[in-house]
Backbone as a printed PyTorch tensor [residue, N CA C, xyz], in Angstrom:
tensor([[[  0.5240,  -1.3970,  -0.1280],
         [  0.2300,  -0.1880,   0.0870],
         [  0.7120,   0.9950,  -0.0080]],

        [[  0.6870,   2.0520,  -1.0290],
         [  1.2460,   3.2690,  -0.9050],
         [  0.6590,   4.3960,  -0.5470]],

        [[  1.4650,   5.1370,   0.2820],
         [  0.2280,   6.5680,   0.8830],
         [  1.5160,   7.6850,   0.5660]],

        [[  0.9730,   9.0050,   0.1110],
         [  1.3770,  10.4070,   0.2730],
         [  1.0210,  11.2640,   1.1920]],

        [[  1.9960,  11.7210,   1.7530],
         [  1.7710,  13.1780,   2.6730],
         [  2.2950,  14.2260,   1.9750]],

        [[  1.3340,  15.3170,   1.9440],
         [  1.6020,  16.2610,   0.7330],
         [  1.8570,  17.5910,   2.2180]],

        [[  2.7540,  18.3620,   2.4720],
         [  3.0510,  19.5550,   3.5340],
         [  3.9070,  20.3710,   2.6940]],

        [[  3.7070,  21.4580,   3.1390],
         [  4.9530,  22.7340,   2.9070],
         [  5.3830,  22.6670,   3.5840]],

        [[  6.1070,  23.0660,   4.7210],
         [  7.0850,  22.3260,   5.9240],
         [  6.7610,  21.1270,   6.7370]],

        [[  7.9500,  20.4790,   7.0680],
         [  8.3190,  20.0010,   8.1630],
         [  9.3170,  20.3040,   9.3400]],

        [[  8.8070,  20.5100,  10.1850],
         [ 10.0240,  21.3670,  11.5680],
         [  9.8450,  20.3570,  12.7350]],

        [[ 10.4500,  20.1350,  13.1130],
         [ 11.0020,  19.6340,  14.2470],
         [ 10.2920,  19.5770,  15.3080]],

        [[ 10.0910,  18.5140,  16.0870],
         [  9.2930,  18.3880,  17.4920],
         [  9.8610,  19.2280,  18.4750]],

        [[ 10.9380,  17.9200,  18.7950],
         [ 12.1340,  18.5170,  19.9250],
         [ 13.3670,  17.7180,  19.0140]],

        [[ 14.5020,  17.8490,  19.7010],
         [ 15.7180,  17.5450,  19.6930],
         [ 15.9380,  18.8330,  18.3060]],

        [[ 17.1010,  17.7170,  17.8360],
         [ 18.1250,  18.6370,  17.0170],
         [ 17.8080,  17.8450,  15.4220]],

        [[ 17.3410,  17.0950,  15.8310],
         [ 16.8490,  16.0980,  13.6470],
         [ 16.0780,  15.4560,  13.3270]],

        [[ 16.1350,  15.7660,  12.4570],
         [ 14.6200,  15.6310,  11.8010],
         [ 14.9520,  13.8290,  10.9620]],

        [[ 14.3410,  12.8870,  10.8840],
         [ 14.6050,  11.6340,  10.4190],
         [ 13.7540,  11.4060,   9.2210]],

        [[ 14.1600,  10.8280,   7.9460],
         [ 13.3770,  11.0600,   6.9110],
         [ 13.9810,   9.1880,   6.3330]],

        [[ 12.8350,   8.0570,   6.8850],
         [ 12.9130,   6.9350,   6.8270],
         [ 13.5210,   5.6090,   8.1580]],

        [[ 13.9090,   5.1480,   7.2380],
         [ 14.8440,   3.6730,   8.3880],
         [ 16.1860,   3.4580,   7.6970]],

        [[ 17.1560,   2.7950,   8.8910],
         [ 18.0950,   2.0600,   8.0530],
         [ 17.3150,   1.5000,   6.9360]],

        [[ 18.4460,   1.2170,   5.7770],
         [ 18.5610,   0.6340,   4.3960],
         [ 17.2740,   1.1640,   3.7680]],

        [[ 16.3680,   1.6720,   4.1620],
         [ 15.6030,   2.6290,   3.1240],
         [ 16.1360,   3.5100,   2.1220]],

        [[ 16.0670,   3.2200,   0.9090],
         [ 15.9740,   4.2890,  -0.4250],
         [ 15.1260,   5.5350,  -0.2830]],

        [[ 15.2990,   6.4130,  -0.3810],
         [ 14.7310,   7.7150,  -1.0400],
         [ 14.8340,   7.7300,  -2.1280]],

        [[ 14.2350,   8.3840,  -2.8750],
         [ 14.3840,   8.6340,  -4.2930],
         [ 13.6840,  10.3740,  -4.4100]],

        [[ 14.3520,  11.2760,  -5.6380],
         [ 14.3020,  12.4520,  -5.2180],
         [ 13.1480,  12.2310,  -6.9030]],

        [[ 12.3520,  12.9520,  -7.3850],
         [ 12.3110,  13.4020,  -8.5770],
         [ 13.2180,  13.5440,  -9.1460]],

        [[ 13.6800,  13.9650, -10.8790],
         [ 14.5050,  13.9110, -11.6660],
         [ 13.8660,  15.2910, -11.9730]],

        [[ 13.5640,  15.9420, -11.6620],
         [ 13.0640,  17.8530, -11.4130],
         [ 13.2030,  18.2580, -10.2320]],

        [[ 13.5270,  17.6930,  -9.3720],
         [ 13.5630,  18.1240,  -8.2310],
         [ 14.1620,  19.0790,  -7.4330]],

        [[ 15.0080,  20.0600,  -7.1600],
         [ 15.6230,  21.1640,  -7.0160],
         [ 15.9730,  21.0330,  -4.9900]],

        [[ 17.6360,  20.5210,  -4.9660],
         [ 18.0660,  20.2170,  -3.7790],
         [ 18.4440,  22.1340,  -2.6670]],

        [[ 18.2480,  22.2140,  -2.1840],
         [ 18.7560,  23.7650,  -1.3610],
         [ 19.3230,  23.4410,   0.0630]],

        [[ 20.6930,  24.3110,   0.2550],
         [ 21.2790,  24.4040,   0.9680],
         [ 21.4920,  22.7070,   1.4080]],

        [[ 22.5200,  22.1680,   0.6030],
         [ 22.8760,  21.0610,   0.8600],
         [ 24.3060,  20.9180,   0.5750]],

        [[ 25.2610,  20.2070,   1.0820],
         [ 26.5720,  20.8280,   0.9590],
         [ 26.8480,  20.4710,  -0.5880]],

        [[ 28.1810,  21.5570,  -0.8010],
         [ 28.3410,  20.8670,  -2.2730],
         [ 30.3270,  20.9870,  -1.9280]],

        [[ 30.5860,  20.6090,  -3.0110],
         [ 31.8430,  20.4500,  -3.4420],
         [ 32.5130,  21.9240,  -3.7470]],

        [[ 32.1180,  22.7730,  -3.2130],
         [ 32.6700,  24.5580,  -3.6540],
         [ 33.0320,  24.9140,  -2.4430]],

        [[ 34.1940,  25.5080,  -2.7000],
         [ 34.9230,  26.3150,  -3.4090],
         [ 35.6660,  25.4590,  -4.1680]],

        [[ 36.0230,  25.4050,  -5.6780],
         [ 36.3700,  24.7850,  -6.7250],
         [ 37.0430,  25.6810,  -7.5540]],

        [[ 38.0910,  25.1930,  -8.4390],
         [ 39.2230,  25.9950,  -9.4990],
         [ 39.8760,  25.3180, -10.3910]],

        [[ 40.1370,  25.4460, -11.7120],
         [ 40.6830,  24.5470, -12.2840],
         [ 41.5470,  25.9470, -13.6160]],

        [[ 42.5600,  25.8390, -13.3220],
         [ 43.7270,  26.6910, -13.8250],
         [ 44.6930,  26.2620, -14.7000]],

        [[ 45.2050,  27.2480, -15.4110],
         [ 46.5020,  26.5540, -16.5820],
         [ 46.7660,  27.7780, -16.8080]],

        [[ 47.5010,  27.7100, -18.2450],
         [ 48.3900,  29.0500, -18.7310],
         [ 47.4610,  29.7600, -19.7460]],

        [[ 47.7320,  30.9090, -20.6440],
         [ 47.0980,  31.7790, -21.3690],
         [ 48.0000,  31.7630, -22.9840]],

        [[ 48.9780,  31.6340, -22.4720],
         [ 50.2490,  31.4670, -23.1760],
         [ 51.1970,  30.8080, -21.8600]],

        [[ 52.6750,  30.1990, -22.6990],
         [ 53.9010,  29.6510, -22.8010],
         [ 54.9070,  30.9740, -22.4800]],

        [[ 54.9620,  31.2980, -20.9230],
         [ 55.0770,  32.6310, -20.0770],
         [ 56.0100,  31.7870, -19.4890]],

        [[ 55.9140,  31.2620, -18.3340],
         [ 57.0600,  31.4780, -17.1580],
         [ 58.1040,  30.2070, -17.1550]],

        [[ 59.0460,  30.5320, -16.9010],
         [ 60.7370,  30.1010, -16.6680],
         [ 60.7350,  29.4350, -15.6630]],

        [[ 61.2510,  28.4690, -15.4380],
         [ 61.5870,  27.6420, -14.0820],
         [ 63.5090,  27.6970, -13.4880]],

        [[ 63.9040,  28.5140, -12.9090],
         [ 64.9540,  28.5360, -12.6770],
         [ 65.8560,  26.9650, -11.9700]],

        [[ 66.9480,  27.1910, -12.4190],
         [ 67.4490,  25.6140, -12.2750],
         [ 68.4070,  25.7300, -10.6380]],

        [[ 67.8870,  24.8940,  -9.5710],
         [ 68.5940,  24.6630,  -8.0500],
         [ 67.6140,  25.1510,  -6.9290]],

        [[ 66.4710,  25.4990,  -7.0310],
         [ 65.3960,  26.2510,  -6.4920],
         [ 64.1620,  26.3040,  -6.7020]],

        [[ 63.8340,  26.1400,  -5.4680],
         [ 61.6360,  26.0910,  -5.7970],
         [ 61.1360,  27.1290,  -6.1950]],

        [[ 60.2750,  27.0050,  -7.2890],
         [ 59.6990,  28.1030,  -8.1830],
         [ 58.4870,  27.9960,  -8.0470]],

        [[ 57.6960,  29.0890,  -7.6420],
         [ 55.9960,  28.8430,  -7.3470],
         [ 55.9320,  29.1550,  -8.4760]],

        [[ 54.4580,  27.5070,  -9.1000],
         [ 54.2830,  28.4690, -10.2160],
         [ 52.6440,  29.1990, -10.4710]],

        [[ 52.8000,  30.4800, -11.2110],
         [ 51.8600,  31.1560, -11.1660],
         [ 50.9390,  31.0190, -12.9870]],

        [[ 49.9100,  30.3180, -12.3940],
         [ 48.6640,  29.8690, -13.1390],
         [ 48.5640,  30.9790, -13.5700]],

        [[ 47.9170,  31.2780, -15.0580],
         [ 47.5700,  32.9340, -15.7080],
         [ 46.3320,  33.1300, -16.2340]],

        [[ 45.2710,  31.8780, -16.4770],
         [ 44.1600,  31.1840, -16.7540],
         [ 43.7770,  30.7060, -16.2370]],

        [[ 42.3450,  30.7850, -15.8410],
         [ 41.3070,  30.1310, -14.6130],
         [ 40.3120,  29.6740, -16.1150]],

        [[ 40.1350,  28.5610, -15.6900],
         [ 39.0540,  27.6250, -16.9420],
         [ 38.1350,  27.3000, -16.1500]],

        [[ 38.1200,  27.1800, -14.6010],
         [ 36.3960,  27.0880, -14.1810],
         [ 37.0350,  27.6970, -12.3860]],

        [[ 35.6680,  28.4150, -12.2290],
         [ 35.6850,  28.4860, -10.8250],
         [ 34.3720,  28.8610, -10.3290]],

        [[ 33.9310,  28.7960,  -8.8340],
         [ 32.8390,  28.7100,  -8.0510],
         [ 33.3590,  28.6810,  -6.9090]],

        [[ 32.8130,  29.8810,  -6.1750],
         [ 32.4290,  31.1530,  -6.4540],
         [ 33.6780,  32.2470,  -7.3530]],

        [[ 33.4650,  32.9090,  -7.9200],
         [ 34.5670,  33.7130,  -8.2340],
         [ 35.0420,  34.1530,  -7.5350]],

        [[ 36.3850,  34.8490,  -7.7840],
         [ 37.5540,  35.7090,  -7.3020],
         [ 38.3570,  34.6210,  -5.9910]],

        [[ 38.5920,  33.2770,  -5.9950],
         [ 38.7470,  32.9280,  -5.1950],
         [ 40.2850,  32.5060,  -5.9960]],

        [[ 40.5830,  32.7450,  -6.8620],
         [ 42.0650,  31.9160,  -7.4060],
         [ 42.6230,  33.7160,  -7.9860]],

        [[ 43.6910,  33.4850,  -7.4370],
         [ 44.5500,  34.9150,  -8.3470],
         [ 45.5050,  34.7430,  -9.1570]],

        [[ 45.1780,  35.2350, -10.5980],
         [ 46.4360,  35.0110, -11.6780],
         [ 47.3480,  35.7130, -11.5090]],

        [[ 47.2420,  36.5570, -10.5450],
         [ 48.6050,  37.2780, -10.6790],
         [ 49.7560,  36.5650,  -9.7740]],

        [[ 49.0260,  35.5560,  -8.5890],
         [ 49.8740,  35.3980,  -7.4740],
         [ 49.5200,  33.5580,  -7.8000]],

        [[ 48.9690,  32.6580,  -8.8410],
         [ 48.6400,  31.6120,  -8.4260],
         [ 48.2200,  31.0300,  -7.8340]],

        [[ 47.4620,  31.4030,  -6.5260],
         [ 47.3830,  31.0430,  -5.3170],
         [ 45.8060,  31.1840,  -5.5220]],

        [[ 45.1110,  29.8300,  -4.6720],
         [ 43.9920,  29.7960,  -4.8840],
         [ 43.5190,  29.7720,  -2.6440]],

        [[ 43.1960,  30.5730,  -2.7540],
         [ 42.4210,  31.1000,  -1.4810],
         [ 40.7440,  30.9360,  -1.4750]],

        [[ 40.3010,  29.6630,  -0.5230],
         [ 38.6700,  29.4210,  -0.8270],
         [ 38.3930,  30.2140,  -0.1930]],

        [[ 38.6970,  30.7210,   1.5700],
         [ 37.9000,  31.5010,   1.9610],
         [ 36.8480,  30.2310,   3.2340]],

        [[ 37.7100,  29.2520,   2.8150],
         [ 35.9890,  28.0300,   3.9440],
         [ 37.0600,  27.0470,   4.3060]],

        [[ 37.2020,  27.4430,   5.8780],
         [ 37.4930,  25.6650,   6.4440],
         [ 37.5460,  24.4900,   5.8560]],

        [[ 38.4090,  23.6610,   5.6880],
         [ 38.3950,  21.9320,   5.2400],
         [ 39.3800,  21.5860,   4.5210]],

        [[ 38.6490,  20.3960,   4.2210],
         [ 39.0880,  19.3930,   3.5980],
         [ 39.6210,  19.8300,   1.8250]],

        [[ 40.8250,  19.6830,   0.9680],
         [ 40.4570,  19.9710,   0.0700],
         [ 41.2970,  19.3670,  -0.8330]],

        [[ 40.4380,  18.1600,  -2.0700],
         [ 41.7050,  17.4520,  -3.0560],
         [ 42.3440,  18.5870,  -3.7440]],

        [[ 43.2060,  18.0800,  -4.2910],
         [ 44.0110,  19.0860,  -5.1900],
         [ 45.0320,  18.5640,  -6.0170]],

        [[ 45.1380,  18.9610,  -7.1220],
         [ 45.7320,  17.4730,  -8.2170],
         [ 46.4860,  18.8280,  -9.1480]],

        [[ 47.8060,  18.5670,  -9.3000],
         [ 48.8950,  19.2750,  -9.5780],
         [ 49.4130,  18.6480, -11.0920]],

        [[ 49.7170,  19.1790, -12.4330],
         [ 50.5770,  18.2700, -13.5750],
         [ 51.3250,  19.6960, -14.2180]],

        [[ 52.7050,  19.3790, -14.0210],
         [ 53.4060,  19.8560, -15.2450],
         [ 54.2700,  19.3950, -16.0010]],

        [[ 54.6460,  20.3600, -17.1230],
         [ 55.1940,  19.4670, -17.7600],
         [ 56.4590,  20.5240, -18.2420]],

        [[ 57.7080,  20.1790, -17.8990],
         [ 58.6090,  20.7350, -18.5220],
         [ 59.8210,  20.1430, -19.2720]],

        [[ 60.9380,  20.5330, -20.1840],
         [ 61.9670,  19.9810, -21.1840],
         [ 62.5920,  19.4720, -20.1070]],

        [[ 63.2060,  18.5750, -20.3620],
         [ 64.8870,  18.3940, -19.1280],
         [ 65.8560,  18.4120, -20.5370]],

        [[ 67.1050,  18.2670, -19.9160],
         [ 67.7990,  17.9780, -20.4940],
         [ 68.4650,  16.5500, -20.6910]],

        [[ 69.4740,  16.0520, -20.9880],
         [ 70.1240,  15.0350, -21.1760],
         [ 71.1010,  14.5940, -20.4650]],

        [[ 71.0840,  15.1160, -19.5770],
         [ 72.5140,  14.5460, -17.9540],
         [ 71.7140,  14.0010, -17.0780]],

        [[ 73.0060,  12.8140, -16.9710],
         [ 72.6110,  12.0770, -16.0530],
         [ 72.1110,  12.8730, -14.7360]],

        [[ 71.3280,  12.5710, -13.7470],
         [ 71.1140,  12.7410, -12.4050],
         [ 70.3130,  14.4020, -12.4640]],

        [[ 69.9480,  14.5500, -13.4560],
         [ 68.9950,  15.9720, -13.8640],
         [ 67.6300,  15.4160, -12.9890]],

        [[ 66.6550,  16.4190, -12.6100],
         [ 65.4240,  15.3370, -11.4400],
         [ 64.6800,  16.8350, -11.1110]],

        [[ 63.3830,  16.5400, -11.1030],
         [ 62.6230,  17.6620, -10.7290],
         [ 61.4500,  17.2180, -10.3240]],

        [[ 60.7730,  17.7580,  -9.0030],
         [ 60.0940,  17.9010,  -8.2280],
         [ 59.0350,  19.1370,  -8.2590]],

        [[ 57.8520,  18.6730,  -8.1680],
         [ 56.2930,  19.1650,  -8.1180],
         [ 55.6450,  18.7970,  -6.4460]],

        [[ 55.6650,  20.0380,  -5.9050],
         [ 54.5740,  20.4130,  -4.5840],
         [ 53.9420,  20.7330,  -4.4840]],

        [[ 52.5920,  20.5640,  -3.7500],
         [ 51.4660,  21.3840,  -3.1190],
         [ 51.8170,  21.7990,  -2.3860]],

        [[ 51.6250,  23.2230,  -1.8520],
         [ 51.9550,  23.7070,  -0.5610],
         [ 50.6350,  24.5690,   0.2880]],

        [[ 50.3690,  24.1870,   1.6600],
         [ 49.8250,  25.6200,   1.9150],
         [ 50.4210,  26.2860,   2.6530]],

        [[ 50.0550,  27.8100,   2.3160],
         [ 50.9000,  28.8270,   2.8370],
         [ 51.9140,  29.1180,   2.5440]],

        [[ 52.7910,  28.4080,   1.4760],
         [ 53.9500,  28.2260,   0.9730],
         [ 54.6720,  26.9900,   1.7120]],

        [[ 54.1970,  26.3480,   2.7550],
         [ 54.7970,  25.2080,   3.4260],
         [ 54.4950,  23.8130,   2.8960]],

        [[ 55.0730,  23.2930,   2.5840],
         [ 55.3660,  21.7950,   1.9270],
         [ 54.5020,  21.2990,   3.9380]],

        [[ 53.1550,  20.1540,   2.8360],
         [ 52.3670,  19.7020,   4.2830],
         [ 53.8730,  18.4290,   4.6310]],

        [[ 53.0320,  17.8610,   5.8490],
         [ 53.7340,  16.8560,   6.2850],
         [ 53.2190,  15.0700,   6.0890]],

        [[ 52.1840,  15.4170,   5.4610],
         [ 51.1930,  14.1460,   5.1310],
         [ 52.0250,  13.7580,   3.3970]],

        [[ 51.7160,  12.6290,   3.6160],
         [ 52.2920,  11.9590,   1.8720],
         [ 52.3150,  12.5670,   0.8860]],

        [[ 51.5820,  13.0910,  -0.0260],
         [ 52.4530,  13.0480,  -1.6390],
         [ 52.4460,  14.7970,  -1.5070]],

        [[ 52.1690,  15.2250,  -0.7670],
         [ 52.6210,  16.7100,  -0.7250],
         [ 53.9760,  17.1520,  -0.7140]],

        [[ 54.7370,  16.0650,   0.0920],
         [ 56.2630,  16.1270,  -0.4690],
         [ 56.7480,  16.3740,  -2.0740]],

        [[ 55.7870,  15.7880,  -3.4470],
         [ 55.9570,  15.8060,  -4.1000],
         [ 56.1460,  14.8330,  -4.8050]],

        [[ 55.7970,  15.2800,  -6.1380],
         [ 56.1810,  14.1950,  -7.0560],
         [ 57.6110,  14.6360,  -7.6260]],

        [[ 58.5400,  13.1540,  -7.6920],
         [ 59.6140,  13.2760,  -8.1890],
         [ 60.2030,  12.4790,  -9.9520]],

        [[ 60.8670,  13.1400, -10.5740],
         [ 61.4970,  11.9890, -11.3160],
         [ 63.0660,  12.3070, -11.3260]],

        [[ 63.7480,  11.5810, -11.3860],
         [ 65.0070,  11.4250, -10.6650],
         [ 65.8600,  10.4290, -12.3530]],

        [[ 66.2180,  10.7550, -13.1920],
         [ 66.9190,   9.8160, -14.4740],
         [ 67.4010,  10.5050, -15.7060]],

        [[ 67.9800,   9.8760, -15.9890],
         [ 68.9520,  10.6640, -17.2450],
         [ 67.9140,  10.5860, -18.7990]],

        [[ 67.7370,  11.3620, -19.1260],
         [ 67.6060,  11.5040, -20.6850],
         [ 68.0530,  10.7170, -21.7720]],

        [[ 67.2370,  10.8130, -22.5060],
         [ 68.5390,  10.2740, -23.9940],
         [ 68.8310,  11.5230, -24.9160]],

        [[ 67.4930,  12.3810, -24.7200],
         [ 67.5220,  13.5810, -25.4810],
         [ 66.3710,  14.7300, -24.9120]],

        [[ 66.9020,  15.5170, -25.1820],
         [ 66.0140,  17.0960, -24.9570],
         [ 64.5340,  16.5020, -24.9530]],

        [[ 63.3910,  15.9500, -24.4250],
         [ 62.0690,  15.9390, -24.1990],
         [ 60.9170,  16.4590, -22.9610]],

        [[ 60.2190,  16.7710, -23.2260],
         [ 58.8090,  17.2350, -22.2210],
         [ 58.7600,  15.9830, -21.5530]],

        [[ 59.1880,  16.0710, -20.3280],
         [ 58.9170,  14.9880, -18.6550],
         [ 57.6970,  16.0430, -17.8350]],

        [[ 56.9980,  14.7990, -17.9590],
         [ 55.5780,  15.3900, -17.1140],
         [ 55.7860,  15.0520, -15.3110]],

        [[ 55.0760,  15.2300, -14.8240],
         [ 55.1350,  15.5340, -12.9320],
         [ 54.0310,  15.8200, -12.7580]],

        [[ 53.3630,  15.2760, -11.8420],
         [ 51.9670,  15.1850, -11.5490],
         [ 52.1020,  14.6040,  -9.7740]],

        [[ 51.0920,  15.5000,  -9.1720],
         [ 51.1000,  15.1720,  -7.7210],
         [ 49.6430,  15.5790,  -7.2740]],

        [[ 49.1420,  15.3880,  -6.3920],
         [ 47.9230,  15.3050,  -6.1370],
         [ 47.6100,  14.9700,  -3.8650]],

        [[ 46.7000,  15.1880,  -3.7070],
         [ 47.0370,  15.1350,  -2.1490],
         [ 45.5040,  15.5950,  -1.3980]],

        [[ 44.6930,  15.1940,  -0.4300],
         [ 43.9670,  16.0040,   0.6960],
         [ 44.6880,  16.8780,   1.2640]],

        [[ 44.2940,  18.0830,   1.4550],
         [ 45.0690,  18.5280,   2.1480],
         [ 44.0090,  19.7690,   3.2110]],

        [[ 44.1270,  20.1420,   4.5270],
         [ 43.4700,  20.2500,   5.1300],
         [ 43.3900,  21.8500,   6.0060]],

        [[ 42.1530,  22.9950,   4.9370],
         [ 42.8130,  24.0580,   5.5920],
         [ 41.9200,  24.9840,   6.8100]],

        [[ 42.6610,  24.9960,   7.5770],
         [ 42.4320,  25.4890,   9.4210],
         [ 42.0840,  26.8030,   9.0940]],

        [[ 42.0290,  27.8660,   8.6680],
         [ 41.3540,  29.3090,   8.4220],
         [ 40.9580,  29.5930,   7.1810]],

        [[ 40.2680,  30.6140,   7.2810],
         [ 40.3340,  31.4520,   5.9410],
         [ 40.3750,  31.9230,   5.3380]],

        [[ 41.6880,  32.2970,   5.8510],
         [ 42.9100,  32.7320,   5.1160],
         [ 43.6490,  31.9760,   4.1300]],

        [[ 43.9260,  30.4370,   4.5580],
         [ 44.5670,  29.5990,   4.0320],
         [ 44.9060,  29.6790,   2.7020]],

        [[ 45.4340,  29.2260,   2.0850],
         [ 45.8130,  29.2140,   0.4740],
         [ 46.6290,  28.1040,  -0.0260]],

        [[ 46.6400,  27.2580,  -0.6920],
         [ 47.3950,  26.7200,  -1.5440],
         [ 47.9380,  26.7960,  -3.2100]],

        [[ 48.8030,  26.3060,  -3.2030],
         [ 49.8480,  26.7630,  -4.2080],
         [ 51.0360,  25.5350,  -4.5700]],

        [[ 51.2180,  25.8380,  -6.0140],
         [ 52.2700,  24.8210,  -6.2810],
         [ 53.5040,  25.7820,  -6.2520]],

        [[ 54.7240,  24.3590,  -6.5740],
         [ 56.1480,  24.6620,  -6.4620],
         [ 57.1030,  23.7020,  -7.2320]],

        [[ 57.5780,  24.1430,  -8.2640],
         [ 58.4080,  23.3640,  -8.9570],
         [ 59.4500,  23.2490,  -8.6450]],

        [[ 60.5820,  22.6360,  -9.4040],
         [ 61.9780,  22.3010,  -9.0060],
         [ 62.7210,  21.3580, -10.0760]],

        [[ 63.3760,  21.9290, -11.0190],
         [ 64.8920,  21.2170, -11.5350],
         [ 65.4400,  21.5780, -11.6560]],

        [[ 66.7990,  20.3520, -11.7160],
         [ 68.3260,  20.5590, -12.0480],
         [ 69.3770,  20.6830, -13.1340]],

        [[ 68.3450,  21.1890, -14.5440],
         [ 69.0210,  20.7040, -15.3350],
         [ 70.4430,  21.8550, -15.6740]],

        [[ 70.4700,  22.9530, -14.5630],
         [ 71.4480,  23.3840, -14.9680],
         [ 71.3260,  24.9820, -15.7080]],

        [[ 70.0510,  25.1630, -16.5390],
         [ 70.0990,  26.2070, -16.7000],
         [ 68.4050,  26.1500, -16.6800]],

        [[ 67.8570,  27.8030, -16.9200],
         [ 66.9200,  27.5250, -16.9370],
         [ 65.6210,  26.8490, -17.8820]],

        [[ 64.2170,  26.5820, -17.2620],
         [ 63.3600,  25.8590, -18.4190],
         [ 62.4680,  26.9570, -18.6610]],

        [[ 61.5570,  26.4410, -19.7690],
         [ 59.8620,  26.9110, -19.8970],
         [ 59.1690,  25.7700, -19.6170]],

        [[ 58.1410,  25.9630, -19.2590],
         [ 56.8460,  25.0650, -19.0140],
         [ 56.3580,  25.0300, -19.9350]],

        [[ 56.2420,  23.5460, -20.4410],
         [ 54.7630,  23.0850, -21.4930],
         [ 53.7200,  23.8900, -20.8970]],

        [[ 53.3400,  25.1250, -21.0230],
         [ 52.3110,  25.7450, -19.9930],
         [ 50.7770,  24.4400, -20.7830]],

        [[ 50.6620,  23.9800, -21.8420],
         [ 49.8960,  23.5120, -22.4770],
         [ 49.7760,  22.2040, -21.9680]],

        [[ 50.1940,  21.9400, -20.8870],
         [ 50.3430,  20.8790, -20.2630],
         [ 50.6930,  20.8490, -19.1550]],

        [[ 50.1570,  22.0470, -18.5310],
         [ 50.4980,  22.3820, -16.8700],
         [ 49.3670,  22.6800, -16.4200]],

        [[ 48.9220,  22.2220, -15.4690],
         [ 47.4070,  22.7450, -14.6330],
         [ 47.5150,  22.4840, -13.2210]],

        [[ 46.2410,  23.2460, -12.8210],
         [ 46.1680,  23.0620, -11.5030],
         [ 44.2460,  22.7700, -11.1340]],

        [[ 43.7790,  22.1570, -10.5530],
         [ 42.5090,  22.0990,  -9.8080],
         [ 42.5310,  21.6420,  -8.3800]],

        [[ 41.2010,  21.9800,  -7.5710],
         [ 41.1440,  21.6360,  -6.4450],
         [ 39.4710,  22.0700,  -6.3380]],

        [[ 39.5200,  21.2750,  -5.2040],
         [ 37.6200,  21.5860,  -4.4300],
         [ 37.7540,  21.4170,  -3.5280]],

        [[ 36.7300,  21.5850,  -2.3840],
         [ 36.3980,  21.2530,  -1.5890],
         [ 35.6150,  20.0360,  -1.3290]],

        [[ 36.1330,  19.2700,   0.1850],
         [ 35.4980,  17.6460,  -0.0150],
         [ 34.2840,  17.6470,   1.0590]],

        [[ 33.0010,  17.1280,   0.3060],
         [ 32.2620,  17.1700,   1.2290],
         [ 32.3200,  16.0340,   2.5890]],

        [[ 32.3840,  16.6180,   4.1010],
         [ 33.0920,  15.6690,   4.7320],
         [ 31.5830,  15.2640,   5.6280]]])
């Protein structure tokens, strides 16, 4: 037997929560239903480059300054002048970065890509960076990628990406294959 309850508002009688259904029940919303005030994976950003412009010096960490935003919700959380994402919302964020750089062909050349919070490398997992260290047969593009879940504990915290390379000379990022994305996780 199916029943319907038609109401305009449900208000709790006491306590701090309202339960719909029981454990194991499936609750289905019509495909045209609109949910409001539910958590979302925002703020979010996806950024890259408008042109090949950033040179990475040899032997020191360099902050990548992404110059083009391809997606951002809400707007104004990513700075194309600094390459920093300042979401303004405390929480956990999934962060991913990819960089492509042409290394030389000398043994021992290496590169490192790091996700940093407030300019400091995190002490957890892959935020220590993705590293390549090998002899290249010829000058060719090499890709680095790093991803992690980072926690922002202040509304002023920012996320940025640093790259290191040791070829002995400056190298230009392959900016058509260098990008950054981050979004808040619903927890």
